[in-house]
PyMOL CGO cylinders between C-alpha atoms (Angstrom):
from pymol import cmd
from pymol.cgo import CYLINDER

trace = [
    CYLINDER, -25.53, -9.41, -6.17, -21.86, -7.91, -5.70, 0.3, 1, 1, 1, 1, 1, 1,
    CYLINDER, -21.86, -7.91, -5.70, -19.12, -9.58, -8.41, 0.3, 1, 1, 1, 1, 1, 1,
    CYLINDER, -19.12, -9.58, -8.41, -15.78, -7.29, -7.87, 0.3, 1, 1, 1, 1, 1, 1,
    CYLINDER, -15.78, -7.29, -7.87, -13.06, -8.73, -10.40, 0.3, 1, 1, 1, 1, 1, 1,
    CYLINDER, -13.06, -8.73, -10.40, -10.26, -8.36, -7.24, 0.3, 1, 1, 1, 1, 1, 1,
    CYLINDER, -10.26, -8.36, -7.24, -9.39, -6.99, -4.34, 0.3, 1, 1, 1, 1, 1, 1,
    CYLINDER, -9.39, -6.99, -4.34, -8.49, -3.50, -3.99, 0.3, 1, 1, 1, 1, 1, 1,
    CYLINDER, -8.49, -3.50, -3.99, -4.44, -3.30, -3.21, 0.3, 1, 1, 1, 1, 1, 1,
    CYLINDER, -4.44, -3.30, -3.21, -3.50, -0.76, -0.84, 0.3, 1, 1, 1, 1, 1, 1,
    CYLINDER, -3.50, -0.76, -0.84, -1.35, 1.34, -3.60, 0.3, 1, 1, 1, 1, 1, 1,
    CYLINDER, -1.35, 1.34, -3.60, -1.02, 0.47, -7.51, 0.3, 1, 1, 1, 1, 1, 1,
    CYLINDER, -1.02, 0.47, -7.51, -2.36, 0.98, -10.58, 0.3, 1, 1, 1, 1, 1, 1,
    CYLINDER, -2.36, 0.98, -10.58, -4.83, -2.12, -11.29, 0.3, 1, 1, 1, 1, 1, 1,
    CYLINDER, -4.83, -2.12, -11.29, -8.25, -1.00, -11.14, 0.3, 1, 1, 1, 1, 1, 1,
    CYLINDER, -8.25, -1.00, -11.14, -11.01, -3.52, -9.56, 0.3, 1, 1, 1, 1, 1, 1,
    CYLINDER, -11.01, -3.52, -9.56, -14.19, -3.85, -10.75, 0.3, 1, 1, 1, 1, 1, 1,
    CYLINDER, -14.19, -3.85, -10.75, -17.32, -4.05, -8.34, 0.3, 1, 1, 1, 1, 1, 1,
    CYLINDER, -17.32, -4.05, -8.34, -20.55, -4.07, -10.10, 0.3, 1, 1, 1, 1, 1, 1,
    CYLINDER, -20.55, -4.07, -10.10, -24.08, -4.63, -8.69, 0.3, 1, 1, 1, 1, 1, 1,
    CYLINDER, -24.08, -4.63, -8.69, -28.18, -4.49, -9.54, 0.3, 1, 1, 1, 1, 1, 1,
    CYLINDER, -28.18, -4.49, -9.54, -29.08, -1.41, -8.92, 0.3, 1, 1, 1, 1, 1, 1,
    CYLINDER, -29.08, -1.41, -8.92, -30.37, -0.63, -5.37, 0.3, 1, 1, 1, 1, 1, 1,
    CYLINDER, -30.37, -0.63, -5.37, -30.02, 1.36, -2.43, 0.3, 1, 1, 1, 1, 1, 1,
    CYLINDER, -30.02, 1.36, -2.43, -28.29, -0.92, 0.21, 0.3, 1, 1, 1, 1, 1, 1,
    CYLINDER, -28.29, -0.92, 0.21, -24.61, 0.05, -0.61, 0.3, 1, 1, 1, 1, 1, 1,
    CYLINDER, -24.61, 0.05, -0.61, -23.28, -0.36, 2.90, 0.3, 1, 1, 1, 1, 1, 1,
    CYLINDER, -23.28, -0.36, 2.90, -21.15, -3.45, 1.84, 0.3, 1, 1, 1, 1, 1, 1,
    CYLINDER, -21.15, -3.45, 1.84, -20.56, -1.83, -1.80, 0.3, 1, 1, 1, 1, 1, 1,
    CYLINDER, -20.56, -1.83, -1.80, -19.14, 1.39, 0.59, 0.3, 1, 1, 1, 1, 1, 1,
    CYLINDER, -19.14, 1.39, 0.59, -17.39, -0.61, 2.94, 0.3, 1, 1, 1, 1, 1, 1,
    CYLINDER, -17.39, -0.61, 2.94, -15.32, -2.49, -0.13, 0.3, 1, 1, 1, 1, 1, 1,
    CYLINDER, -15.32, -2.49, -0.13, -14.52, 1.31, -1.76, 0.3, 1, 1, 1, 1, 1, 1,
    CYLINDER, -14.52, 1.31, -1.76, -13.22, 2.48, 1.58, 0.3, 1, 1, 1, 1, 1, 1,
    CYLINDER, -13.22, 2.48, 1.58, -10.54, -0.51, 2.62, 0.3, 1, 1, 1, 1, 1, 1,
    CYLINDER, -10.54, -0.51, 2.62, -7.95, 0.69, 1.87, 0.3, 1, 1, 1, 1, 1, 1,
    CYLINDER, -7.95, 0.69, 1.87, -8.53, 4.54, 2.71, 0.3, 1, 1, 1, 1, 1, 1,
    CYLINDER, -8.53, 4.54, 2.71, -6.95, 6.00, 5.58, 0.3, 1, 1, 1, 1, 1, 1,
    CYLINDER, -6.95, 6.00, 5.58, -9.69, 5.88, 8.55, 0.3, 1, 1, 1, 1, 1, 1,
    CYLINDER, -9.69, 5.88, 8.55, -9.53, 9.33, 9.47, 0.3, 1, 1, 1, 1, 1, 1,
    CYLINDER, -9.53, 9.33, 9.47, -10.94, 9.83, 5.54, 0.3, 1, 1, 1, 1, 1, 1,
    CYLINDER, -10.94, 9.83, 5.54, -13.83, 7.66, 6.08, 0.3, 1, 1, 1, 1, 1, 1,
    CYLINDER, -13.83, 7.66, 6.08, -16.91, 9.57, 7.22, 0.3, 1, 1, 1, 1, 1, 1,
    CYLINDER, -16.91, 9.57, 7.22, -16.08, 12.27, 4.39, 0.3, 1, 1, 1, 1, 1, 1,
    CYLINDER, -16.08, 12.27, 4.39, -15.81, 10.00, 1.48, 0.3, 1, 1, 1, 1, 1, 1,
    CYLINDER, -15.81, 10.00, 1.48, -18.14, 7.39, 2.45, 0.3, 1, 1, 1, 1, 1, 1,
    CYLINDER, -18.14, 7.39, 2.45, -20.69, 10.65, 2.26, 0.3, 1, 1, 1, 1, 1, 1,
    CYLINDER, -20.69, 10.65, 2.26, -19.70, 11.47, -1.41, 0.3, 1, 1, 1, 1, 1, 1,
    CYLINDER, -19.70, 11.47, -1.41, -19.70, 7.90, -2.50, 0.3, 1, 1, 1, 1, 1, 1,
    CYLINDER, -19.70, 7.90, -2.50, -23.23, 7.33, -1.28, 0.3, 1, 1, 1, 1, 1, 1,
    CYLINDER, -23.23, 7.33, -1.28, -24.10, 10.31, -3.26, 0.3, 1, 1, 1, 1, 1, 1,
    CYLINDER, -24.10, 10.31, -3.26, -22.20, 8.79, -6.31, 0.3, 1, 1, 1, 1, 1, 1,
    CYLINDER, -22.20, 8.79, -6.31, -24.09, 5.81, -6.27, 0.3, 1, 1, 1, 1, 1, 1,
    CYLINDER, -24.09, 5.81, -6.27, -27.31, 6.67, -5.15, 0.3, 1, 1, 1, 1, 1, 1,
    CYLINDER, -27.31, 6.67, -5.15, -27.19, 9.15, -7.86, 0.3, 1, 1, 1, 1, 1, 1,
    CYLINDER, -27.19, 9.15, -7.86, -26.14, 6.15, -10.74, 0.3, 1, 1, 1, 1, 1, 1,
    CYLINDER, -26.14, 6.15, -10.74, -29.04, 3.52, -8.84, 0.3, 1, 1, 1, 1, 1, 1,
    CYLINDER, -29.04, 3.52, -8.84, -31.77, 5.69, -8.57, 0.3, 1, 1, 1, 1, 1, 1,
    CYLINDER, -31.77, 5.69, -8.57, -32.22, 8.87, -10.94, 0.3, 1, 1, 1, 1, 1, 1,
    CYLINDER, -32.22, 8.87, -10.94, -29.64, 6.32, -13.49, 0.3, 1, 1, 1, 1, 1, 1,
    CYLINDER, -29.64, 6.32, -13.49, -31.08, 3.16, -13.80, 0.3, 1, 1, 1, 1, 1, 1,
    CYLINDER, -31.08, 3.16, -13.80, -34.44, 4.18, -11.57, 0.3, 1, 1, 1, 1, 1, 1,
    CYLINDER, -34.44, 4.18, -11.57, -33.96, 1.56, -9.15, 0.3, 1, 1, 1, 1, 1, 1,
    CYLINDER, -33.96, 1.56, -9.15, -34.27, -1.07, -12.24, 0.3, 1, 1, 1, 1, 1, 1,
    CYLINDER, -34.27, -1.07, -12.24, -32.64, -4.29, -10.56, 0.3, 1, 1, 1, 1, 1, 1,
    CYLINDER, -32.64, -4.29, -10.56, -31.91, -5.35, -14.12, 0.3, 1, 1, 1, 1, 1, 1,
    CYLINDER, -31.91, -5.35, -14.12, -29.94, -2.70, -14.42, 0.3, 1, 1, 1, 1, 1, 1,
    CYLINDER, -29.94, -2.70, -14.42, -26.14, -2.79, -13.15, 0.3, 1, 1, 1, 1, 1, 1,
    CYLINDER, -26.14, -2.79, -13.15, -24.00, 0.32, -11.31, 0.3, 1, 1, 1, 1, 1, 1,
    CYLINDER, -24.00, 0.32, -11.31, -20.13, -0.39, -12.50, 0.3, 1, 1, 1, 1, 1, 1,
    CYLINDER, -20.13, -0.39, -12.50, -17.68, 1.41, -10.06, 0.3, 1, 1, 1, 1, 1, 1,
    CYLINDER, -17.68, 1.41, -10.06, -13.93, 1.00, -10.93, 0.3, 1, 1, 1, 1, 1, 1,
    CYLINDER, -13.93, 1.00, -10.93, -11.86, 1.65, -8.52, 0.3, 1, 1, 1, 1, 1, 1,
    CYLINDER, -11.86, 1.65, -8.52, -7.45, 2.37, -8.29, 0.3, 1, 1, 1, 1, 1, 1,
    CYLINDER, -7.45, 2.37, -8.29, -5.08, 4.01, -5.51, 0.3, 1, 1, 1, 1, 1, 1,
    CYLINDER, -5.08, 4.01, -5.51, -1.94, 5.42, -6.54, 0.3, 1, 1, 1, 1, 1, 1,
    CYLINDER, -1.94, 5.42, -6.54, 0.25, 7.02, -4.84, 0.3, 1, 1, 1, 1, 1, 1,
    CYLINDER, 0.25, 7.02, -4.84, -1.63, 9.22, -2.73, 0.3, 1, 1, 1, 1, 1, 1,
    CYLINDER, -1.63, 9.22, -2.73, -4.44, 9.77, -5.18, 0.3, 1, 1, 1, 1, 1, 1,
    CYLINDER, -4.44, 9.77, -5.18, -7.62, 7.16, -5.16, 0.3, 1, 1, 1, 1, 1, 1,
    CYLINDER, -7.62, 7.16, -5.16, -9.95, 7.20, -7.55, 0.3, 1, 1, 1, 1, 1, 1,
    CYLINDER, -9.95, 7.20, -7.55, -13.33, 5.90, -8.77, 0.3, 1, 1, 1, 1, 1, 1,
    CYLINDER, -13.33, 5.90, -8.77, -15.09, 5.58, -11.97, 0.3, 1, 1, 1, 1, 1, 1,
    CYLINDER, -15.09, 5.58, -11.97, -19.26, 4.96, -11.31, 0.3, 1, 1, 1, 1, 1, 1,
    CYLINDER, -19.26, 4.96, -11.31, -21.28, 3.81, -14.45, 0.3, 1, 1, 1, 1, 1, 1,
    CYLINDER, -21.28, 3.81, -14.45, -24.61, 3.64, -14.35, 0.3, 1, 1, 1, 1, 1, 1,
    CYLINDER, -24.61, 3.64, -14.35, -26.93, 2.19, -17.55, 0.3, 1, 1, 1, 1, 1, 1,
    CYLINDER, -26.93, 2.19, -17.55, -28.86, 5.19, -17.37, 0.3, 1, 1, 1, 1, 1, 1,
    CYLINDER, -28.86, 5.19, -17.37, -30.20, 8.03, -20.20, 0.3, 1, 1, 1, 1, 1, 1,
    CYLINDER, -30.20, 8.03, -20.20, -28.09, 10.14, -19.07, 0.3, 1, 1, 1, 1, 1, 1,
    CYLINDER, -28.09, 10.14, -19.07, -28.04, 13.85, -18.25, 0.3, 1, 1, 1, 1, 1, 1,
    CYLINDER, -28.04, 13.85, -18.25, -26.77, 17.26, -18.52, 0.3, 1, 1, 1, 1, 1, 1,
    CYLINDER, -26.77, 17.26, -18.52, -23.68, 17.27, -16.11, 0.3, 1, 1, 1, 1, 1, 1,
    CYLINDER, -23.68, 17.27, -16.11, -22.88, 20.25, -14.83, 0.3, 1, 1, 1, 1, 1, 1,
    CYLINDER, -22.88, 20.25, -14.83, -19.62, 20.60, -15.79, 0.3, 1, 1, 1, 1, 1, 1,
    CYLINDER, -19.62, 20.60, -15.79, -18.79, 19.52, -19.28, 0.3, 1, 1, 1, 1, 1, 1,
    CYLINDER, -18.79, 19.52, -19.28, -15.39, 16.79, -19.38, 0.3, 1, 1, 1, 1, 1, 1,
    CYLINDER, -15.39, 16.79, -19.38, -12.18, 18.55, -18.81, 0.3, 1, 1, 1, 1, 1, 1,
    CYLINDER, -12.18, 18.55, -18.81, -13.69, 21.13, -16.30, 0.3, 1, 1, 1, 1, 1, 1,
    CYLINDER, -13.69, 21.13, -16.30, -13.29, 18.59, -12.91, 0.3, 1, 1, 1, 1, 1, 1,
    CYLINDER, -13.29, 18.59, -12.91, -10.27, 20.83, -11.26, 0.3, 1, 1, 1, 1, 1, 1,
    CYLINDER, -10.27, 20.83, -11.26, -12.65, 24.55, -12.17, 0.3, 1, 1, 1, 1, 1, 1,
    CYLINDER, -12.65, 24.55, -12.17, -15.25, 23.21, -10.45, 0.3, 1, 1, 1, 1, 1, 1,
    CYLINDER, -15.25, 23.21, -10.45, -14.77, 25.07, -7.05, 0.3, 1, 1, 1, 1, 1, 1,
    CYLINDER, -14.77, 25.07, -7.05, -15.06, 28.41, -8.89, 0.3, 1, 1, 1, 1, 1, 1,
    CYLINDER, -15.06, 28.41, -8.89, -16.77, 27.76, -12.83, 0.3, 1, 1, 1, 1, 1, 1,
    CYLINDER, -16.77, 27.76, -12.83, -19.11, 25.26, -12.75, 0.3, 1, 1, 1, 1, 1, 1,
    CYLINDER, -19.11, 25.26, -12.75, -21.55, 25.97, -9.90, 0.3, 1, 1, 1, 1, 1, 1,
    CYLINDER, -21.55, 25.97, -9.90, -23.37, 22.94, -8.83, 0.3, 1, 1, 1, 1, 1, 1,
    CYLINDER, -23.37, 22.94, -8.83, -24.83, 24.33, -6.13, 0.3, 1, 1, 1, 1, 1, 1,
    CYLINDER, -24.83, 24.33, -6.13, -27.10, 25.75, -9.02, 0.3, 1, 1, 1, 1, 1, 1,
    CYLINDER, -27.10, 25.75, -9.02, -28.28, 21.54, -8.87, 0.3, 1, 1, 1, 1, 1, 1,
    CYLINDER, -28.28, 21.54, -8.87, -29.16, 22.18, -5.45, 0.3, 1, 1, 1, 1, 1, 1,
    CYLINDER, -29.16, 22.18, -5.45, -32.59, 22.43, -6.37, 0.3, 1, 1, 1, 1, 1, 1,
    CYLINDER, -32.59, 22.43, -6.37, -32.61, 21.07, -9.57, 0.3, 1, 1, 1, 1, 1, 1,
    CYLINDER, -32.61, 21.07, -9.57, -35.68, 18.61, -9.28, 0.3, 1, 1, 1, 1, 1, 1,
    CYLINDER, -35.68, 18.61, -9.28, -37.30, 19.54, -5.49, 0.3, 1, 1, 1, 1, 1, 1,
    CYLINDER, -37.30, 19.54, -5.49, -40.00, 16.82, -6.97, 0.3, 1, 1, 1, 1, 1, 1,
    CYLINDER, -40.00, 16.82, -6.97, -37.74, 14.59, -7.04, 0.3, 1, 1, 1, 1, 1, 1,
    CYLINDER, -37.74, 14.59, -7.04, -35.51, 15.76, -4.56, 0.3, 1, 1, 1, 1, 1, 1,
    CYLINDER, -35.51, 15.76, -4.56, -32.51, 15.42, -6.62, 0.3, 1, 1, 1, 1, 1, 1,
    CYLINDER, -32.51, 15.42, -6.62, -29.50, 17.77, -6.33, 0.3, 1, 1, 1, 1, 1, 1,
    CYLINDER, -29.50, 17.77, -6.33, -28.14, 18.15, -3.17, 0.3, 1, 1, 1, 1, 1, 1,
    CYLINDER, -28.14, 18.15, -3.17, -25.94, 15.00, -3.80, 0.3, 1, 1, 1, 1, 1, 1,
    CYLINDER, -25.94, 15.00, -3.80, -23.98, 16.37, -6.91, 0.3, 1, 1, 1, 1, 1, 1,
    CYLINDER, -23.98, 16.37, -6.91, -23.58, 20.19, -4.35, 0.3, 1, 1, 1, 1, 1, 1,
    CYLINDER, -23.58, 20.19, -4.35, -21.60, 17.64, -1.72, 0.3, 1, 1, 1, 1, 1, 1,
    CYLINDER, -21.60, 17.64, -1.72, -20.06, 15.34, -4.45, 0.3, 1, 1, 1, 1, 1, 1,
    CYLINDER, -20.06, 15.34, -4.45, -17.95, 18.64, -5.87, 0.3, 1, 1, 1, 1, 1, 1,
    CYLINDER, -17.95, 18.64, -5.87, -17.48, 19.63, -1.87, 0.3, 1, 1, 1, 1, 1, 1,
    CYLINDER, -17.48, 19.63, -1.87, -16.03, 16.72, -1.40, 0.3, 1, 1, 1, 1, 1, 1,
    CYLINDER, -16.03, 16.72, -1.40, -13.90, 15.83, -3.75, 0.3, 1, 1, 1, 1, 1, 1,
    CYLINDER, -13.90, 15.83, -3.75, -10.52, 17.16, -5.35, 0.3, 1, 1, 1, 1, 1, 1,
    CYLINDER, -10.52, 17.16, -5.35, -11.30, 16.08, -8.93, 0.3, 1, 1, 1, 1, 1, 1,
    CYLINDER, -11.30, 16.08, -8.93, -14.78, 15.45, -10.65, 0.3, 1, 1, 1, 1, 1, 1,
    CYLINDER, -14.78, 15.45, -10.65, -15.47, 14.84, -13.80, 0.3, 1, 1, 1, 1, 1, 1,
    CYLINDER, -15.47, 14.84, -13.80, -18.53, 13.57, -15.50, 0.3, 1, 1, 1, 1, 1, 1,
    CYLINDER, -18.53, 13.57, -15.50, -19.06, 12.16, -19.28, 0.3, 1, 1, 1, 1, 1, 1,
    CYLINDER, -19.06, 12.16, -19.28, -20.49, 13.86, -21.81, 0.3, 1, 1, 1, 1, 1, 1,
    CYLINDER, -20.49, 13.86, -21.81, -23.58, 12.04, -21.67, 0.3, 1, 1, 1, 1, 1, 1,
    CYLINDER, -23.58, 12.04, -21.67, -23.45, 12.39, -18.08, 0.3, 1, 1, 1, 1, 1, 1,
    CYLINDER, -23.45, 12.39, -18.08, -23.85, 8.65, -17.53, 0.3, 1, 1, 1, 1, 1, 1,
    CYLINDER, -23.85, 8.65, -17.53, -20.71, 8.31, -16.08, 0.3, 1, 1, 1, 1, 1, 1,
    CYLINDER, -20.71, 8.31, -16.08, -18.49, 9.63, -13.29, 0.3, 1, 1, 1, 1, 1, 1,
    CYLINDER, -18.49, 9.63, -13.29, -14.97, 9.99, -12.13, 0.3, 1, 1, 1, 1, 1, 1,
    CYLINDER, -14.97, 9.99, -12.13, -13.82, 11.49, -8.85, 0.3, 1, 1, 1, 1, 1, 1,
    CYLINDER, -13.82, 11.49, -8.85, -10.52, 11.75, -7.31, 0.3, 1, 1, 1, 1, 1, 1,
    CYLINDER, -10.52, 11.75, -7.31, -8.99, 12.63, -3.76, 0.3, 1, 1, 1, 1, 1, 1,
    CYLINDER, -8.99, 12.63, -3.76, -5.98, 13.51, -2.58, 0.3, 1, 1, 1, 1, 1, 1,
    CYLINDER, -5.98, 13.51, -2.58, -5.97, 11.99, 1.32, 0.3, 1, 1, 1, 1, 1, 1,
    CYLINDER, -5.97, 11.99, 1.32, -1.93, 13.17, 1.95, 0.3, 1, 1, 1, 1, 1, 1,
    CYLINDER, -1.93, 13.17, 1.95, -0.87, 15.98, 1.76, 0.3, 1, 1, 1, 1, 1, 1,
    CYLINDER, -0.87, 15.98, 1.76, -3.71, 17.76, 1.19, 0.3, 1, 1, 1, 1, 1, 1,
    CYLINDER, -3.71, 17.76, 1.19, -4.63, 21.63, 1.84, 0.3, 1, 1, 1, 1, 1, 1,
    CYLINDER, -4.63, 21.63, 1.84, -7.43, 20.83, 4.11, 0.3, 1, 1, 1, 1, 1, 1,
    CYLINDER, -7.43, 20.83, 4.11, -8.76, 18.16, 6.63, 0.3, 1, 1, 1, 1, 1, 1,
    CYLINDER, -8.76, 18.16, 6.63, -11.62, 16.07, 6.39, 0.3, 1, 1, 1, 1, 1, 1,
    CYLINDER, -11.62, 16.07, 6.39, -14.70, 18.02, 6.57, 0.3, 1, 1, 1, 1, 1, 1,
    CYLINDER, -14.70, 18.02, 6.57, -17.42, 15.31, 7.44, 0.3, 1, 1, 1, 1, 1, 1,
    CYLINDER, -17.42, 15.31, 7.44, -15.53, 13.28, 10.41, 0.3, 1, 1, 1, 1, 1, 1,
]
cmd.load_cgo(trace, "trace")
């Protein structure tokens, strides 16, 4: 079941909240989260958001259907924001809080690409850091804040 607080508005400062039971069936959720994003950014942001949601449901909540993933979404001018929370025990994020803008040079998320080869985890974290302009974890590793500036960006989408 998916619960939505309200449909995302084109531009505003209101946060829309979507919650769902831990699952890997993410197509309808991704469609909702990308509804107002410019079309040429859909493929790239879909990949990044899918990785973040899979991490929350699978690694955070251990696919426990009694636990939920909570996503808050907002658009502020040309900045698209997502905050993804899970109910898991957390993990040590690759960057400490407030280092989000320095991730490309200081946090080395590529070190997470082989974190746990038995579970296949870490690849998603690397992808997230490559696709979003701002990435910040809470200190417990149970909440991830992502931002993408879609206009006047210094690059075109990587995926398309």
